[in-house]
N, C-alpha and C positions, 0 to 999 in steps of 0.2 A: 956555243954561241951565247953571248951576253948582250944585255941591253945597250952596252957601249958600241957594239958593232952594227946596230940598226939605226938608220936615220931617225931623227927625232919625230918626224911627221908620221912614221910607221908604228910608233909606240902607242899603247892604249892610253887614253886620257886619264890623268891622275884625278883622284877624288880629293876633295878638301878634307883631310883627316887630322887636322891639328886641333889641339885642345884650345878652347876659348881662354883658358886661364894660364897659358904658357908664360913662364916668368924666367927671370935671370937669377942664377944662384949667386948670392953675395953673403956678406957677414950678417946682414939683417934678415935675409930670407934663405937660410941654408937648405931648405926643403922645397924649393920652387919646383913646379911641375915642368919637367923637361920636354913634354910632348912625346909624340910617337916617332920612332926612327923612320928614315926614308924607306919607302916601299921598293922592294927589289922584284923585278918582273921574273916570272918563270919562263922556261923555254917555250911552254905551250902558249904563253901570252904573246910571244913575238914571232912564233913560227907556226903557221897553220898546218904544216905537215906533221909537226910533233903533236899538235892538238888532235889531228885526225887519228894518229896512232893511239893516243890515249882513249879517244872515243871508241876505236875498234877494240881496244883491250877491255874497256868497261862492258861493251856489248858482248864480247866473248864470255866474260865471267857470268853475265846474266843469262846467256844462252846455255852455258854449262849448268847453271842452276836449274833452268827449265828442264833440261834433259835428265838431271839427277832426280827431279821431282817425278818425272814420268817413270824413271827407273824404280823409284820407291813404290809407286802404285803397281807397276808390273811385278815387282818382287813380292809385294803383299798378296797379289792375286795368284801367282804361279808357283811360288816356292812352298813345299809342304812344311808344316810346322815341326814335324819330327825329323827333318833331314839335317844331318850334321856334316861338317867339313873340317879338314885340318888346316889351320892357319898358323904358321910359325911366327912368333914364339908362343902364341896363345894356346896351341894344342887343338883338340877337338871342341868345336863350338857350334852353336845353332846356325845353320846357313841362313835361315830367315832373319834372325836377329842381326847377324853380321851384315847382310845385304841392306836391311832397313836402316841400321845405324850408319853405314857407309854412305848410302845415297842421301839420306836426310842431312847428315853432317856436311856433305859436299854441297847440297842445295843451299843450306843456311850460310855456309862459309863463303860461297861464291857471291851471294847477295851482299853480305857484309863487305867482302873484299872489293867488289865492284863499286859499292857506294863510297867506300873510303878512297879508292883510286879516283873516282869521279870528283869527289870534294877536293882532293889534294892537287889535282892537275888541271881541272877544267873550271870548277866554280871559282868565283872571285875570292881572292885571299887578301884583299885590301882591308886593313884594320881601321875601324871607324870608332872614334871616341865620342861619347855623348854625356853631357853632364847629367847627374842624377836629379830627379825631380820628385815631388810628392806623388805617392801612389794614389792617394785619395782624390777623387774628383772634386772639382769646385762646387759650391752650393748651386750655382746656376746650372751646371751640367747635370747634377743630381736631380734638380727639380724638373729639368727638361725630360730626363729619362723616365721619371715617374709619371710625368704628364703624358708622355707618348704611350706609356704602358696602359694608363687608365683610358686614354682615348682609343687605343687598339682594342682593349677588352670591351669597351662600350660599342664600338663598331662591329665587333664579332657577334654581339648579342648572345654570348655564352651564358650570361646571367639570366637572360629572359627566355632563351630557347632551352627549356629543361630537357626536352627529349633528346636534342643533339648532345647536350652536356652529359647526360646519363649514358647514352650509347657510346660516346667517345671514351669516357672513363672505363666502360666495360670492355671496349676493344683494346685499349692500352693495357688493361689488366690481363686479358687472355692471350695476347700475342706472345709474351714470354713462355707460355706453356708449350709452344711449338718446340722451343729449344729443350725443354724438360723432357718432352716425348722422345726427342732424338737420343737422349742419354740412355733410353731403354735398349738401344742397339749396341751398347758397349759390351754386353755379355749376357749370359743366361742369368735369370733370377736365382738366388740361393735356395729358394723354397725352404725345406726343412733339413737340408743337407748338413748345416752347421750344428744341428741339434743331435745328430746321431753319428756314431762311429762304428767300426767293424766289431767292437766288443759285443758279445751276446752270451747268453747262458750256455755253458759248456765249452767256450773258446779257451784253449790252453794258452798260458803265458809262456812265450818263447824268448829265451835270452837273445838280446840283440847281437852279442859278440860271438856266441857259439852256435846260434841258430838251433838250439836244442830246448825242448820243454823244461821248465823249471820244477824242481821238487823243493819242498820246504827245507830240506837239508842243504840245498845249494845256496841258501840265503843266510849268511852269518849275521849275528848281532852287530850292528854298527856299520854294516856294509851297504853300498848303494849299487843296485843293479838296474839296468834298463831293459825293458821288455816290449814286445810287440805281439799282436794277435797271430795265432797260427794261420798258415796258408797265405800270409802276406809276405811276398818275396821282393827283393830289391829290383829284379828285372821286370816286375809288373809295370804296365803302362801308367797306372794311377798310384804307384807306390808313394811318391812324394805327397800327393794330396791326402792319402789315407794315413800315412805315418804322422803327418802334421796334426792329426786329430787323435790318433790312437796311441802315441808313444807314452809309455809308463815309466815311473820311478818305483822301484821295489826296495823298501827299507824294512829291516827287522828291528823292532824296538821291544825292550822288555815290557810285557803286558802291564806291569805295575807302573810303568812310566807314561802310559797313554792316558791323557787327561780327558779326552772327549769320549763320551759314552758310545755314540754312534760309530766313531772310528774304530773303537775296540770291537764292536759287534760285527763290523764289516771286514775285520782283519782275520787272519788265521795264525794263531799262536804268536801274535805280535808282528806278523808280516803284513804290512800295509802297502796298498798300491794307489798311487796318486798320478794324475796327469802330469806329464813332463813339460807341458806348454804353459808358459807364464801367462797370467791373466791380465798383464799390462798391454804388451804389443805382440805377444806370441813368440817370444824367444824361447829356445830350449834351455831348461834349467839343468845344471850339471855340477853344482858345487854343494857339497854336503858336509855339515859339521857334526861329528859323532856325539860330542859331549852335550850339545844343546838341542840336537835333532833339528837344526835349522837348515834350510836349503836356500841358496842365493842365486838369483838370476844375474848372469854376468853382464847383461845389457844395461840395465838401469838400477841394479842393486835392490830390487824388490826381494824381501826376505819373508819366508813362510815357516811356521812352526809345525813340523810333521807330527809332533806328539800332541797337538791340540787342534785337530781338524784342519791342518794346513792353513790356518788363518794368517792374514797379513800382519806382520809386526813391524815392518819398515818398508818404505819405498812407495812408488806411485801405483802399484797394482790395486785394482778396485775391489777384488773379492778373492776368497780362498780358492785353493786348487781343488778341483773336483776329485772325489775319491771313487775308486772302482771296488765294488764288493767282490771279494774273492773267497774261494774255498779249495778243497782238495777232492779230486775224483777218485773212483775206485782203484785206479792204477797208481795213485799217490802223486799225481802231478797237480800243480796249482792251476786253477781254472777260474774264469770269470763267472759270476752268478747273474750277469745281466750287463746292460750298457750303463754308461754314466747317467745319473739322474738329472744332470744339468749340462748345458753346453760347455765344452772345454775352450780354453783360450780367452782372448780379450772379448769385451762386450761388443755387441753389434746392434744395428738399428732395431731389428725385429726381436731381440732377446727379451725385452720387457722388464 
């Protein structure tokens, strides 16, 4: 159905949408303002049944959004955090994350889709042109605004009533603290967990690939080996959290090439152990250059010199990689002689 099929008296009233400066194009004025094209009515403008259908469609989308939000809350409360499901083609994924993402995505999408459908089918689509005008107010208007403001301030007596003024400012200052307190419920406080790892005196260095304890003979000069503390297994519930702090890089350097005195004292026959976690944003370091003894973080190219206390020589990292003091036990295996003396990974608020 088009506007030509509807009697003229049934059509919505047209608004005056012409430019005030509409002109005629001629040789003297080739860029005259042609004005706006004639407005074409939508089917919803001329057929109330079509408008009702659009209204129901918008209401349906908003209702789906509400149900999806309720589903989001229900999923958050009822689905265990460790439950996994198989979803083709994603494979095994967290059931909680999948449900939260699906419901929240549906809620947001339906709100957006409903708003777009509402605007395109039911809201007025008549184009209105208006000539530009100066943004700045006239001197008369400015003077009136300032005069009204001064009059209002005078009538409020805020300058004279010091007790009211002081308590008002105090209330406005403290109110935002309510929101800050709510942030406390986002998760448990870190306490001193970021300052300690699983490494302790006597903990064996276990090869990440073979899952076997390391002997000095297993580490060749110029090689890079990754190690973890003994008793830490991949099937442990807290494996990811612990390995993110305890992962080691084991490198063997000729003792004569080690420049840092403490690094040499904390090594064993040139075998040095450094944290694998970059001190920029916590990416795992995995690139080693034998000739220079430099290691490179693949995320943001922070570069550390393992022959000189793992100091930063390039990139955004803020401090050197922490070194773990190591030795050899009675059975000939490499072992830790304690924990890291400083927190591993990037800086954090309580680090100091």
